[in-house]
Steps between C-alpha positions, in 0.01 A plus 500: 500500500636831413533812725206676346283195523583442871437876583155469321427177689580658837303816416195283392529301834509812710201655318303169538580494880395862532166422329441210741582714797272781379220257436535341855498844666189583308316192630261577786559165668872549503459847643252380764743225613790750513290733708392222727869382560600858582201564730515156680886486511484127420615299201240423229534128541539262788593132498377260768642156550229245581552204744508263211794682340290677230501870454235766468550840334280776638432855366493821702140621518368854529452461883875417536438132569595209279244296316398345160759222588566221245729206501836542312785265431813535726706615207272810468586608851824710526795303627557738794142430624511125424831440679455753772 
């Protein structure tokens, strides 16, 4: 790949990333979650290990509690949580 082609590719990736970030910041659900995280001073997700070794992923709700839990596989839980 030539220098000009590489520069164009990098420029295109940066522009693409900016479009994705702009579209996320325009999304009302993303904004609501960001506001909730800031107001509650809690992370947006919480992982709970069950007695049988399975994991639940719970979302931060508008009342600053966690709910809407669903089972996830262990590899979806961050290693620092899984091993901590």
